[in-house]
Backbone as JSON, one array per atom type, in Angstrom:
{
  "sequence": "MNNKNEHLLLIDGMALLFRSFFATAVTGQFMMNSKGLPTNGVQGFMKHLLMAADHVKPTHIIVCWDMGSQTFRNEVFNDYKSNRNAPPVELIPQFDLAKEVAEGFNLSNVGVVGYEADDCIGTLAKIHQTDRKVSVLSGDQDLLQLLDDNIDIMLLKKGFGNYQTYTKEIFVEERGITPQQFIDVKALMGDTSDGYPGVKGIGEKTALKLIQQYKDISGILENLHKLTPSQQKKIEADLDMLHVSRKLAEIHCGVPLSVSVEEARWNNVAHETLSFVDELELKVLRRYLVGSNVMVATS",
  "N": [[25.4, -9.4, -1.23], [25.9, -5.99, -1.82], [24.08, -3.71, -3.46], [24.42, -0.73, -3.98], [23.64, 1.23, -5.77], [21.25, 0.44, -6.71], [17.67, 0.59, -6.8], [14.66, -0.25, -5.56], [11.3, -0.07, -6.38], [8.29, -0.51, -4.84], [4.96, -1.23, -5.49], [1.71, -0.56, -4.38], [-0.64, -2.07, -5.72], [-3.48, -2.44, -5.58], [-4.34, -0.26, -4.03], [-3.7, 1.9, -5.71], [-5.27, 1.29, -7.94], [-7.94, 1.33, -6.94], [-8.11, 4.0, -6.01], [-7.78, 5.39, -8.42], [-9.96, 4.48, -9.9], [-12.25, 5.42, -8.44], [-11.81, 8.14, -8.54], [-12.58, 9.03, -11.07], [-14.96, 7.69, -11.49], [-16.87, 8.9, -9.96], [-17.92, 10.93, -11.47], [-19.02, 9.5, -13.45], [-17.28, 8.69, -15.44], [-16.17, 6.09, -16.96], [-14.59, 5.29, -18.98], [-15.03, 3.46, -21.2], [-14.01, 0.94, -23.5], [-14.18, -0.1, -27.0], [-15.16, -2.63, -26.77], [-16.79, -2.54, -24.66], [-15.59, -2.6, -22.21], [-14.74, -1.29, -19.1], [-12.15, 1.06, -18.38], [-11.13, 3.0, -16.75], [-10.02, 2.86, -14.1], [-7.73, 1.29, -14.5], [-6.22, 2.81, -16.32], [-5.65, 5.1, -14.81], [-4.27, 3.9, -12.69], [-1.93, 2.95, -14.0], [-0.89, 5.37, -14.86], [-0.33, 6.68, -12.43], [1.63, 4.89, -11.49], [3.66, 5.08, -13.46], [4.32, 7.79, -13.34], [5.38, 7.89, -10.79], [7.58, 6.26, -11.19], [9.04, 7.87, -12.92], [9.6, 9.9, -11.17], [11.06, 8.7, -9.06], [13.01, 7.18, -10.32], [13.65, 4.31, -10.4], [15.55, 1.21, -10.34], [14.36, -1.2, -10.34], [11.02, -2.54, -10.36], [8.21, -3.73, -8.61], [4.9, -4.89, -8.53], [2.4, -5.2, -6.15], [-0.39, -7.18, -5.08], [-3.68, -7.69, -3.65], [-5.14, -10.9, -3.13], [-8.0, -11.88, -3.48], [-10.66, -11.6, -1.0], [-10.43, -12.86, 1.45], [-8.2, -13.42, 4.09], [-5.47, -14.43, 6.29], [-6.06, -12.8, 8.4], [-8.8, -12.77, 8.68], [-9.25, -15.12, 9.96], [-8.24, -14.57, 12.42], [-9.9, -12.5, 13.22], [-13.16, -12.49, 12.58], [-14.79, -10.5, 11.48], [-13.14, -8.84, 10.06], [-12.6, -6.31, 7.79], [-15.23, -6.62, 6.99], [-17.03, -4.64, 6.84], [-16.86, -3.35, 4.47], [-18.12, -2.33, 1.3], [-19.23, -4.27, -1.54], [-17.19, -4.32, -4.51], [-17.85, -1.93, -7.16], [-19.64, -2.85, -10.16], [-18.38, -1.98, -12.46], [-15.76, -1.89, -11.76], [-14.88, -4.46, -11.22], [-14.05, -6.11, -13.59], [-11.66, -4.84, -14.03], [-9.71, -5.59, -12.25], [-8.32, -7.93, -13.12], [-7.58, -6.93, -15.59], [-5.84, -4.84, -14.93], [-3.59, -6.21, -13.97], [-2.9, -7.55, -16.28], [-2.24, -5.4, -17.96], [-0.08, -4.34, -16.54], [1.74, -6.46, -16.85], [2.04, -6.23, -19.59], [3.62, -4.02, -19.7], [5.97, -5.06, -18.96], [6.21, -5.45, -16.21], [6.57, -6.87, -12.94], [4.14, -8.8, -11.33], [2.92, -9.49, -8.09], [1.39, -11.59, -5.71], [-0.16, -13.33, -3.04], [-2.31, -15.88, -2.1], [-4.33, -15.59, 0.76], [-2.93, -13.64, 1.97], [-2.43, -10.06, 2.28], [-1.79, -7.33, -0.03], [-0.21, -5.5, 1.34], [1.25, -7.16, 3.07], [2.85, -8.58, 1.29], [4.32, -6.45, 0.25], [5.64, -5.61, 2.6], [7.18, -7.9, 3.17], [8.87, -8.06, 0.89], [10.13, -5.56, 1.04], [11.58, -5.72, 3.46], [13.27, -7.88, 2.9], [14.85, -6.91, 0.78], [15.97, -4.51, 1.62], [18.52, -4.59, 2.69], [20.24, -4.8, 0.58], [19.65, -2.86, -1.31], [18.2, 0.39, -1.98], [14.83, 0.98, -0.99], [11.65, 1.98, -2.04], [8.23, 2.64, -1.34], [5.1, 2.88, -2.87], [1.94, 4.06, -2.14], [-1.41, 4.66, -0.85], [-1.93, 4.21, 1.65], [-1.67, 4.61, 5.03], [-1.02, 2.66, 6.86], [1.24, 1.35, 6.04], [3.36, 2.81, 6.96], [4.55, 1.69, 9.16], [6.57, 0.14, 8.18], [8.76, 1.67, 7.65], [12.26, 2.23, 7.52], [15.87, 2.36, 7.87], [16.65, 2.14, 5.2], [14.31, 2.17, 3.81], [11.72, 3.97, 2.39], [8.49, 5.61, 2.38], [6.08, 6.54, 0.05], [3.33, 8.41, 0.11], [0.38, 8.77, -1.67], [-0.96, 11.85, -2.68], [-3.59, 14.25, -3.42], [-4.53, 14.26, -6.86], [-2.17, 13.72, -9.58], [1.2, 12.62, -9.33], [1.82, 13.81, -6.93], [3.18, 13.57, -3.78], [3.49, 12.58, -0.35], [6.32, 12.09, 1.16], [7.75, 9.85, 3.36], [10.5, 9.33, 5.46], [12.26, 7.25, 7.81], [13.34, 8.97, 9.73], [11.88, 11.36, 9.39], [9.32, 10.47, 10.11], [9.66, 9.74, 12.85], [10.32, 12.22, 13.91], [7.98, 13.65, 13.39], [5.89, 12.17, 14.64], [6.83, 11.33, 17.12], [7.3, 8.74, 17.88], [8.57, 5.42, 17.1], [8.57, 3.77, 13.83], [7.85, 1.06, 14.25], [6.45, 1.21, 16.64], [4.12, 2.33, 15.77], [2.37, 0.34, 15.13], [1.31, -0.43, 17.59], [-0.05, 1.89, 18.25], [-2.04, 1.83, 16.28], [-3.34, -0.49, 17.11], [-4.53, 0.32, 19.51], [-6.23, 2.49, 18.72], [-7.72, 1.38, 16.69], [-9.16, 0.65, 13.41], [-11.25, 2.03, 11.26], [-11.7, 1.69, 8.51], [-10.71, -0.83, 8.0], [-12.27, -2.25, 9.67], [-11.85, -3.05, 12.35], [-12.11, -2.54, 15.86], [-10.24, -1.76, 17.89], [-9.58, -0.2, 20.98], [-12.52, 0.85, 22.26], [-13.46, 4.23, 22.32], [-10.95, 5.27, 22.55], [-9.04, 7.37, 20.73], [-6.91, 8.48, 17.96], [-5.22, 10.54, 18.93], [-5.06, 10.15, 21.75], [-4.12, 7.51, 21.78], [-1.61, 7.79, 20.56], [-0.32, 9.43, 22.42], [-0.26, 7.75, 24.68], [1.41, 5.66, 23.79], [3.74, 7.06, 23.26], [4.41, 7.66, 25.87], [4.45, 5.17, 27.28], [5.65, 3.33, 25.64], [4.83, 0.72, 24.47], [2.13, -1.73, 24.04], [2.4, -3.61, 26.11], [3.8, -2.08, 27.99], [1.88, -0.17, 28.62], [-0.1, -1.77, 29.84], [1.3, -2.69, 32.05], [1.47, -0.37, 33.46], [-1.08, 0.38, 34.03], [-2.45, 1.32, 36.25], [-1.62, 3.92, 36.44], [-2.93, 5.35, 34.56], [-5.74, 7.43, 33.57], [-8.89, 7.05, 35.32], [-10.97, 6.67, 33.45], [-9.6, 5.88, 31.1], [-8.41, 3.51, 32.02], [-10.68, 1.94, 32.5], [-11.78, 1.71, 29.91], [-9.73, 0.32, 28.51], [-9.53, -2.06, 30.02], [-12.06, -3.11, 29.55], [-11.93, -3.72, 26.86], [-9.81, -5.45, 26.48], [-9.21, -7.99, 25.3], [-9.89, -7.47, 22.63], [-8.03, -5.51, 22.1], [-5.59, -6.93, 21.98], [-6.16, -8.61, 19.83], [-6.54, -6.68, 17.85], [-3.98, -5.69, 17.59], [-2.66, -7.82, 16.34], [-3.97, -7.75, 13.92], [-3.25, -5.26, 12.95], [-0.53, -5.38, 12.49], [1.79, -5.68, 9.88], [2.52, -8.54, 8.05], [5.6, -9.87, 7.59], [6.65, -12.17, 6.51], [5.85, -13.53, 4.2], [5.45, -16.31, 2.01], [7.13, -15.95, -0.74], [7.88, -16.17, -4.21], [9.77, -14.57, -6.14], [11.79, -13.14, -8.57], [14.15, -10.67, -8.26], [15.69, -9.77, -10.32], [14.16, -10.21, -12.57], [12.46, -8.17, -12.3], [13.56, -5.89, -13.22], [13.71, -2.51, -14.26], [13.45, -0.71, -17.19], [12.44, 1.6, -18.33], [9.76, 2.49, -20.68], [9.23, 0.54, -23.47], [8.97, 1.36, -26.97], [7.41, -0.36, -28.42], [5.42, -1.03, -26.72], [3.39, 0.77, -27.02], [1.71, -0.17, -29.06], [0.41, -2.24, -27.78], [-0.97, -0.78, -25.85], [-2.63, 0.68, -27.55], [-4.14, -1.39, -28.63], [-5.75, -2.14, -26.49], [-7.14, 0.14, -26.27], [-6.44, 2.29, -24.58], [-6.62, 5.26, -24.23], [-6.18, 7.65, -22.74], [-3.97, 6.94, -21.23], [-2.15, 6.52, -23.3], [-1.82, 9.11, -24.32], [-0.55, 10.29, -22.16], [1.85, 8.79, -22.09], [3.13, 9.41, -24.55], [3.84, 12.06, -24.19], [5.6, 11.95, -22.09], [8.47, 11.32, -19.87], [9.1, 8.69, -19.61], [9.33, 6.94, -21.68], [11.45, 4.83, -23.63], [14.29, 6.28, -25.01], [14.53, 7.05, -28.45], [16.92, 6.11, -30.89]],
  "CA": [[25.92, -8.39, -2.16], [25.27, -4.69, -1.61], [23.94, -2.97, -4.72], [24.07, 0.59, -3.47], [23.06, 2.07, -6.82], [19.95, -0.1, -7.1], [16.53, 1.2, -6.1], [13.44, -1.04, -5.8], [10.02, 0.61, -6.13], [7.19, -1.44, -4.59], [3.69, -0.57, -5.79], [0.48, -1.09, -3.81], [-1.49, -2.05, -6.91], [-4.9, -2.29, -5.26], [-4.57, 1.11, -3.57], [-3.66, 2.78, -6.88], [-6.41, 0.97, -8.81], [-9.16, 1.84, -6.3], [-8.06, 5.46, -6.02], [-7.96, 5.85, -9.8], [-11.33, 4.18, -10.31], [-13.24, 6.31, -7.81], [-11.54, 9.53, -8.92], [-13.35, 9.37, -12.28], [-16.29, 7.06, -11.43], [-17.78, 9.83, -9.29], [-18.59, 11.71, -12.53], [-19.5, 8.56, -14.46], [-16.29, 8.48, -16.51], [-15.61, 4.75, -16.83], [-13.67, 5.12, -20.11], [-15.32, 2.19, -21.87], [-13.45, 0.76, -24.84], [-15.19, -0.51, -27.98], [-15.7, -3.93, -26.34], [-17.63, -2.3, -23.49], [-14.8, -2.85, -21.01], [-14.31, -0.05, -18.44], [-10.68, 1.11, -18.25], [-10.73, 4.21, -16.02], [-9.14, 2.52, -12.99], [-6.47, 0.78, -15.03], [-5.44, 3.9, -16.92], [-5.15, 5.92, -13.71], [-3.28, 3.08, -11.98], [-0.66, 2.96, -14.73], [-0.35, 6.74, -14.87], [0.27, 6.87, -11.1], [2.84, 4.08, -11.41], [4.69, 5.61, -14.35], [4.77, 9.08, -12.82], [6.25, 7.59, -9.65], [8.83, 5.75, -11.76], [9.76, 9.04, -13.43], [10.01, 10.69, -10.0], [12.01, 7.95, -8.23], [14.05, 6.61, -11.18], [14.06, 3.03, -9.83], [16.17, 0.2, -11.21], [13.46, -2.36, -10.31], [9.65, -2.27, -9.91], [7.33, -4.89, -8.39], [3.53, -4.49, -8.18], [1.82, -6.16, -5.21], [-1.85, -7.23, -5.17], [-4.51, -8.58, -2.82], [-5.61, -12.06, -3.89], [-9.27, -12.25, -2.86], [-10.99, -10.82, 0.2], [-10.17, -13.62, 2.68], [-6.79, -13.6, 4.44], [-5.28, -14.99, 7.64], [-6.64, -11.88, 9.38], [-10.2, -13.16, 8.89], [-9.22, -16.22, 10.93], [-7.99, -13.91, 13.7], [-11.09, -11.68, 13.52], [-14.09, -12.83, 11.5], [-15.39, -9.3, 10.88], [-12.1, -8.01, 9.43], [-13.0, -5.7, 6.51], [-16.6, -7.02, 6.61], [-17.82, -3.41, 6.7], [-16.64, -2.78, 3.14], [-19.09, -2.67, 0.26], [-18.7, -5.01, -2.7], [-16.72, -3.37, -5.52], [-18.8, -1.65, -8.23], [-19.53, -3.79, -11.3], [-17.44, -1.44, -13.46], [-14.38, -2.08, -11.28], [-14.54, -5.89, -11.14], [-13.2, -6.61, -14.68], [-10.39, -4.11, -14.09], [-8.71, -6.25, -11.4], [-7.48, -8.76, -14.0], [-7.04, -6.07, -16.65], [-4.7, -4.09, -14.38], [-2.43, -7.12, -13.94], [-2.55, -7.79, -17.69], [-1.56, -4.2, -18.46], [1.23, -4.29, -15.87], [2.59, -7.43, -17.55], [2.32, -5.66, -20.91], [4.7, -3.04, -19.51], [7.09, -5.85, -18.43], [6.27, -5.29, -14.76], [6.32, -8.09, -12.18], [3.0, -8.81, -10.42], [3.09, -10.42, -6.97], [0.26, -11.71, -4.79], [-0.23, -14.67, -2.46], [-3.61, -16.14, -1.49], [-4.28, -15.63, 2.22], [-2.21, -12.46, 2.46], [-2.75, -8.81, 1.61], [-0.69, -6.67, -0.75], [0.66, -4.9, 2.37], [2.14, -8.2, 3.58], [3.84, -8.83, 0.23], [5.19, -5.26, 0.24], [6.48, -5.68, 3.79], [8.15, -9.0, 3.01], [9.87, -7.67, -0.12], [10.9, -4.41, 1.54], [12.53, -6.17, 4.49], [14.27, -8.74, 2.25], [15.73, -6.19, -0.14], [16.54, -3.27, 2.17], [19.95, -4.74, 3.0], [21.02, -4.76, -0.66], [19.32, -1.73, -2.19], [17.2, 1.32, -1.45], [13.46, 0.56, -1.27], [10.56, 2.96, -1.89], [6.89, 2.06, -1.44], [4.06, 3.82, -3.3], [0.61, 3.64, -1.7], [-2.16, 5.72, -0.22], [-2.29, 3.58, 2.92], [-0.75, 4.97, 6.12], [-0.61, 1.46, 7.6], [2.57, 0.95, 5.58], [4.39, 3.6, 7.64], [5.24, 0.83, 10.13], [7.69, -0.51, 7.5], [9.88, 2.6, 7.5], [13.52, 1.8, 8.1], [16.98, 3.18, 7.38], [16.75, 2.07, 3.74], [12.95, 2.06, 3.26], [10.84, 5.14, 2.54], [7.1, 5.42, 1.96], [5.49, 7.66, -0.68], [1.86, 8.39, 0.2], [-0.25, 9.56, -2.73], [-1.82, 12.97, -2.33], [-4.58, 14.53, -4.45], [-4.0, 14.46, -8.2], [-1.1, 12.83, -10.02], [2.57, 13.09, -9.13], [1.97, 14.51, -5.64], [3.46, 12.58, -2.75], [4.06, 12.93, 0.95], [7.33, 11.05, 1.33], [8.23, 9.66, 4.73], [11.65, 8.52, 5.85], [12.18, 6.88, 9.22], [13.65, 10.16, 10.53], [10.74, 12.29, 9.31], [8.22, 9.88, 10.89], [9.99, 9.85, 14.28], [10.24, 13.64, 14.28], [6.58, 14.09, 13.31], [4.98, 11.44, 15.55], [7.41, 11.1, 18.44], [7.38, 7.29, 18.1], [9.24, 4.72, 16.0], [7.62, 3.11, 12.93], [7.38, -0.18, 14.87], [5.45, 1.58, 17.67], [2.88, 2.72, 15.09], [1.49, -0.84, 15.2], [0.62, -0.36, 18.88], [-1.0, 3.01, 18.14], [-3.18, 1.32, 15.49], [-4.05, -1.47, 17.95], [-5.34, 1.07, 20.47], [-7.25, 3.34, 18.1], [-8.51, 0.63, 15.72], [-9.14, 1.13, 12.03], [-12.64, 1.93, 10.77], [-11.74, 1.21, 7.13], [-10.47, -2.28, 8.04], [-13.35, -2.86, 10.43], [-11.55, -3.54, 13.7], [-12.38, -1.39, 16.72], [-9.25, -1.37, 18.88], [-10.24, 0.07, 22.27], [-13.59, 1.84, 22.05], [-13.32, 5.47, 23.08], [-9.58, 5.78, 22.46], [-8.75, 7.81, 19.37], [-5.51, 8.55, 17.55], [-4.46, 11.46, 19.79], [-4.8, 9.48, 23.04], [-3.29, 6.33, 21.5], [-0.25, 8.27, 20.32], [0.21, 9.93, 23.7], [0.0, 6.59, 25.55], [2.58, 4.93, 23.28], [4.9, 7.93, 23.51], [4.73, 7.61, 27.3], [4.67, 3.82, 27.82], [6.43, 2.59, 24.62], [4.08, -0.3, 23.74], [0.94, -2.23, 24.73], [2.83, -4.22, 27.38], [4.13, -0.98, 28.9], [0.61, 0.43, 29.08], [-0.76, -2.7, 30.76], [2.09, -2.72, 33.3], [1.27, 0.91, 34.15], [-2.51, 0.68, 33.9], [-2.87, 2.07, 37.44], [-1.21, 5.32, 36.29], [-3.82, 5.98, 33.58], [-6.96, 8.01, 34.14], [-9.92, 6.01, 35.54], [-11.7, 6.45, 32.2], [-8.73, 5.1, 30.21], [-8.3, 2.18, 32.61], [-11.96, 1.24, 32.29], [-11.91, 1.4, 28.47], [-8.76, -0.71, 28.13], [-9.92, -3.32, 30.67], [-13.28, -3.61, 28.89], [-11.63, -4.17, 25.5], [-8.46, -6.01, 26.52], [-9.08, -9.04, 24.29], [-9.91, -6.84, 21.31], [-6.76, -4.79, 21.95], [-4.59, -7.9, 21.53], [-6.57, -9.01, 18.48], [-6.31, -5.54, 16.95], [-2.55, -5.58, 17.3], [-2.35, -8.85, 15.34], [-4.52, -7.29, 12.64], [-2.55, -4.04, 12.52], [0.87, -5.64, 12.11], [2.05, -6.23, 8.55], [3.23, -9.82, 8.14], [6.76, -9.75, 6.69], [7.2, -13.49, 6.23], [5.02, -14.17, 3.17], [6.23, -17.19, 1.12], [7.14, -15.36, -2.08], [8.9, -16.6, -5.18], [9.89, -13.52, -7.16], [13.18, -12.79, -8.86], [14.31, -9.22, -8.39], [16.28, -9.47, -11.64], [13.06, -10.17, -13.54], [11.71, -6.93, -12.04], [14.38, -4.75, -13.63], [12.94, -1.48, -14.96], [14.24, -0.01, -18.21], [11.5, 2.52, -18.98], [8.72, 1.88, -21.51], [9.63, 0.33, -24.86], [8.01, 1.95, -27.91], [6.48, -1.41, -28.87], [4.32, -1.09, -25.74], [2.3, 1.63, -27.5], [0.76, -0.97, -29.83], [-0.37, -2.96, -26.76], [-1.86, 0.24, -25.28], [-3.62, 0.97, -28.6], [-5.01, -2.57, -28.77], [-6.72, -2.09, -25.4], [-7.79, 1.46, -26.39], [-6.16, 3.06, -23.36], [-6.28, 6.53, -24.89], [-5.64, 8.6, -21.76], [-2.62, 6.46, -20.91], [-1.3, 6.75, -24.47], [-1.49, 10.54, -24.36], [0.46, 10.54, -21.13], [3.11, 8.16, -22.49], [3.76, 10.13, -25.66], [4.4, 13.33, -23.72], [6.3, 11.74, -20.82], [9.9, 10.99, -19.87], [9.29, 7.28, -19.26], [9.56, 6.15, -22.89], [12.85, 4.62, -23.99], [14.69, 7.24, -26.05], [14.82, 6.45, -29.76], [18.25, 6.54, -31.38]],
  "C": [[25.17, -7.08, -1.96], [25.27, -3.89, -2.9], [23.48, -1.55, -4.41], [23.4, 1.49, -4.5], [21.68, 1.59, -7.26], [18.84, 0.45, -6.21], [15.27, 0.43, -6.51], [12.21, -0.21, -5.43], [8.93, -0.45, -6.0], [5.87, -0.69, -4.7], [2.53, -1.29, -5.11], [-0.59, -1.02, -4.9], [-2.96, -1.79, -6.61], [-5.22, -0.87, -4.82], [-4.61, 2.08, -4.75], [-4.88, 2.57, -7.77], [-7.71, 1.53, -8.23], [-9.21, 3.36, -6.36], [-8.36, 6.0, -7.42], [-9.39, 5.63, -10.28], [-12.3, 5.2, -9.75], [-13.02, 7.77, -8.15], [-12.35, 9.96, -10.13], [-14.76, 8.77, -12.26], [-17.32, 8.0, -10.83], [-18.53, 10.7, -10.3], [-19.03, 10.81, -13.68], [-18.55, 8.32, -15.61], [-15.61, 7.12, -16.32], [-14.66, 4.4, -17.98], [-13.82, 3.75, -20.77], [-14.58, 2.11, -23.2], [-14.53, 0.19, -25.76], [-15.81, -1.87, -27.64], [-16.59, -3.79, -25.11], [-16.92, -2.55, -22.18], [-14.38, -1.53, -20.37], [-12.8, -0.08, -18.19], [-10.2, 2.27, -17.37], [-9.75, 3.92, -14.88], [-7.76, 2.1, -13.46], [-5.6, 1.9, -15.59], [-4.86, 4.82, -15.83], [-4.07, 5.21, -12.91], [-1.92, 3.14, -12.67], [-0.04, 4.35, -14.77], [0.32, 7.06, -13.53], [1.62, 6.15, -11.02], [3.97, 4.7, -12.23], [5.21, 6.97, -13.89], [5.69, 8.89, -11.61], [7.6, 7.07, -10.13], [9.68, 6.9, -12.3], [10.33, 9.86, -12.28], [11.17, 10.02, -9.24], [13.22, 7.46, -9.02], [14.56, 5.26, -10.62], [14.79, 2.16, -10.84], [15.27, -1.03, -11.32], [12.08, -1.91, -9.82], [8.91, -3.6, -9.73], [5.97, -4.36, -7.93], [2.91, -5.58, -7.31], [0.29, -6.03, -5.17], [-2.45, -8.05, -4.04], [-4.96, -9.73, -3.72], [-6.9, -12.58, -3.25], [-9.45, -11.53, -1.54], [-10.66, -11.54, 1.5], [-8.67, -13.8, 2.9], [-6.69, -14.2, 5.84], [-5.89, -14.08, 8.7], [-8.11, -12.19, 9.65], [-10.32, -14.33, 9.86], [-8.99, -15.67, 12.34], [-9.24, -13.16, 14.17], [-12.05, -11.8, 12.35], [-14.63, -11.61, 10.77], [-14.38, -8.38, 10.21], [-12.54, -7.6, 8.02], [-14.42, -6.07, 6.08], [-17.5, -5.81, 6.4], [-17.71, -2.8, 5.31], [-17.7, -3.25, 2.15], [-18.42, -3.49, -0.84], [-18.23, -4.0, -3.75], [-17.77, -3.14, -6.6], [-18.57, -2.57, -9.43], [-18.53, -3.3, -12.34], [-15.98, -1.64, -13.04], [-13.95, -3.54, -11.39], [-13.68, -6.39, -12.31], [-11.82, -5.94, -14.74], [-9.32, -4.7, -13.17], [-7.75, -7.08, -12.26], [-6.83, -7.91, -15.09], [-5.81, -5.31, -16.16], [-3.44, -4.95, -14.36], [-1.95, -7.4, -15.36], [-1.77, -6.6, -18.27], [-0.18, -4.07, -17.82], [2.21, -5.25, -16.55], [2.98, -6.92, -18.93], [3.41, -4.61, -20.87], [5.95, -3.71, -18.91], [7.31, -5.63, -16.93], [5.95, -6.62, -14.08], [5.13, -7.89, -11.25], [3.22, -9.85, -9.33], [1.84, -10.4, -6.1], [0.2, -13.14, -4.3], [-1.58, -14.82, -1.76], [-3.45, -16.26, 0.03], [-3.54, -14.47, 2.84], [-2.65, -11.24, 1.68], [-1.52, -8.27, 0.87], [0.31, -6.07, 0.24], [1.69, -5.91, 2.89], [3.23, -8.53, 2.57], [4.84, -7.67, 0.15], [6.16, -5.31, 1.42], [7.56, -6.74, 3.68], [9.26, -8.61, 2.04], [10.75, -6.53, 0.37], [11.97, -4.86, 2.54], [13.62, -7.06, 3.9], [15.31, -7.9, 1.52], [16.4, -4.95, 0.45], [18.03, -3.38, 2.48], [20.82, -4.58, 1.76], [20.79, -3.52, -1.51], [18.32, -0.81, -1.48], [15.81, 0.82, -1.87], [12.51, 1.74, -1.05], [9.24, 2.24, -2.09], [5.92, 3.15, -1.84], [2.7, 3.28, -2.92], [-0.15, 4.88, -1.25], [-2.49, 5.34, 1.21], [-1.25, 3.87, 4.0], [-0.3, 3.77, 6.94], [0.83, 1.07, 7.27], [3.7, 1.74, 6.25], [5.16, 2.78, 8.68], [6.47, 0.16, 9.52], [8.92, 0.39, 7.38], [11.13, 2.11, 8.22], [14.63, 2.64, 7.48], [17.04, 3.23, 5.86], [15.39, 1.9, 3.06], [12.21, 3.37, 3.47], [9.47, 4.85, 1.95], [6.61, 6.69, 1.29], [3.97, 7.52, -0.62], [1.29, 9.31, -0.87], [-1.1, 10.67, -2.13], [-2.76, 13.22, -3.51], [-3.91, 14.79, -5.8], [-2.91, 13.45, -8.52], [0.26, 13.45, -9.72], [2.8, 13.86, -7.84], [2.11, 13.49, -4.52], [3.86, 13.24, -1.43], [5.04, 11.8, 1.27], [7.85, 11.04, 2.76], [9.53, 8.85, 4.72], [11.45, 8.16, 7.32], [12.38, 8.12, 10.11], [12.49, 11.15, 10.55], [9.58, 11.79, 10.17], [8.46, 10.06, 12.39], [9.85, 11.29, 14.74], [8.79, 14.12, 14.33], [5.7, 13.47, 14.39], [5.53, 11.22, 16.96], [7.43, 9.64, 18.85], [8.17, 6.68, 16.95], [8.19, 4.12, 15.07], [7.03, 1.84, 13.54], [6.3, 0.11, 15.92], [4.11, 1.99, 17.06], [1.87, 1.57, 15.1], [0.67, -0.79, 16.48], [-0.39, 0.79, 18.92], [-2.25, 2.55, 17.4], [-4.01, 0.32, 16.3], [-4.98, -0.77, 18.93], [-6.5, 1.8, 19.81], [-8.16, 2.58, 17.13], [-8.41, 1.24, 14.34], [-10.54, 0.93, 11.44], [-12.69, 1.38, 9.35], [-11.49, -0.3, 7.06], [-11.45, -3.01, 8.95], [-12.96, -3.49, 11.75], [-11.52, -2.36, 14.67], [-11.25, -0.92, 17.62], [-9.92, -1.25, 20.24], [-11.25, 1.18, 22.05], [-13.37, 3.06, 22.94], [-11.91, 6.02, 23.12], [-9.26, 6.1, 21.0], [-7.25, 7.94, 19.13], [-4.67, 9.4, 18.51], [-4.08, 10.8, 21.12], [-3.88, 8.28, 22.85], [-1.83, 6.73, 21.32], [0.43, 8.71, 21.62], [0.59, 8.77, 24.63], [1.25, 5.82, 25.11], [3.85, 5.76, 23.45], [5.37, 7.78, 24.96], [5.15, 6.22, 27.78], [5.28, 2.84, 26.82], [5.65, 1.56, 23.81], [2.89, -0.77, 24.58], [1.31, -2.83, 26.09], [3.14, -3.15, 28.43], [2.9, -0.31, 29.47], [-0.05, -0.46, 30.12], [-0.03, -2.8, 32.1], [1.85, -1.46, 34.14], [-0.19, 1.36, 34.13], [-3.01, 1.55, 35.07], [-2.52, 3.56, 37.35], [-2.11, 6.08, 35.31], [-5.02, 6.6, 34.28], [-7.98, 6.89, 34.36], [-10.68, 5.66, 34.27], [-10.88, 5.58, 31.24], [-8.58, 3.67, 30.71], [-9.53, 1.34, 32.28], [-12.11, 0.8, 30.83], [-10.98, 0.26, 28.06], [-9.12, -2.06, 28.75], [-11.13, -3.95, 30.0], [-12.98, -4.22, 27.53], [-10.25, -4.83, 25.4], [-8.25, -7.09, 25.45], [-9.01, -8.44, 22.89], [-8.63, -6.05, 21.05], [-5.68, -5.73, 21.41], [-4.89, -8.39, 20.11], [-6.24, -7.91, 17.47], [-4.83, -5.38, 16.62], [-2.11, -6.61, 16.26], [-2.82, -8.42, 13.96], [-3.73, -6.12, 12.07], [-1.15, -4.32, 11.99], [0.97, -6.26, 10.72], [2.93, -7.46, 8.7], [4.37, -9.81, 7.11], [7.44, -11.09, 6.42], [6.37, -14.25, 5.21], [5.9, -15.07, 2.29], [6.15, -16.71, -0.33], [8.21, -16.0, -2.95], [8.93, -15.57, -6.3], [11.36, -13.17, -7.32], [13.29, -11.29, -9.05], [14.9, -8.86, -9.75], [15.21, -9.41, -12.73], [12.24, -8.9, -13.39], [12.49, -5.69, -12.47], [13.57, -3.8, -14.51], [13.84, -0.7, -15.92], [13.39, 0.99, -19.0], [10.6, 1.77, -19.97], [9.21, 1.77, -22.96], [8.55, 0.87, -25.8], [7.0, 0.91, -28.43], [5.27, -1.51, -27.94], [3.14, -0.25, -26.21], [1.27, 0.84, -28.3], [-0.15, -1.78, -28.9], [-1.39, -2.01, -26.14], [-2.97, 0.57, -26.27], [-4.63, -0.17, -28.74], [-6.1, -2.58, -27.7], [-7.48, -0.76, -25.34], [-7.64, 2.29, -25.11], [-5.67, 4.45, -23.78], [-5.66, 7.56, -23.94], [-4.2, 8.23, -21.41], [-1.66, 6.72, -22.07], [-0.87, 8.21, -24.55], [-0.42, 10.89, -23.34], [1.83, 10.01, -21.57], [3.86, 8.97, -23.54], [4.42, 11.43, -25.19], [5.27, 13.2, -22.49], [7.79, 11.49, -21.0], [10.16, 9.51, -19.65], [9.46, 6.37, -20.48], [11.06, 6.0, -23.12], [13.19, 5.57, -25.13], [15.01, 6.51, -27.35], [16.15, 6.99, -30.27], [18.14, 7.2, -32.74]]
}
């Protein structure tokens, strides 16, 4: 069934929560409630989500989460994300609180142990793109590989309500490659934030140029003799890591998910939700809600 008027908004919950936490934590604003529970990340996360909902006007929203630090990628490469520091103590209680608050707004939370939020987003986007428009909200450029005819990616910019929105056409015009080829670019250049090196000495500019010219990793290896001696040497030295890096870079779009899209229907924020917000003392979020367009209109 093709629901052309339906629009699914997929939220990278962890990306929004981390971004919101560090935006105010840098000045020591943890927004403690009377129980001593920090709420700064959660309030920013919900504000980002609701502003995106006001911007996109989706019919459905699903929030995707990481479920622990270990995923199948750690089996592929033991040091995957091992370079990351442990989350600050003020952030730890907000992981569960963010999901609780999302549920309080009648939002669907999705996460599967062994997979990242990106994988859940990719799986849902590919499943639903045939029936409805799909938008993804994140700050993570890795998700650009998911771009398709009916999938766009909204990358958060500084502040609230500012997005760099990519369609498949915009991406191809800007980068000179397809979204699928972006996986091969990432494999070559590596990802310092995720802790995998790719090919040492090959950065984004060179990686992009090579993929534009030779289409994919296989094409590069078939034409290795045409590369500069320096490039040949680097790729030959890191050939195993190149293949590993590609496995790490690719979003897995076959996560075993059980989520009903009908349960994810979005009808704006009911006024009863304000009492839930008050109970948790989410004052910044309440101020935003009262002055926003996302509240259900009262008759």
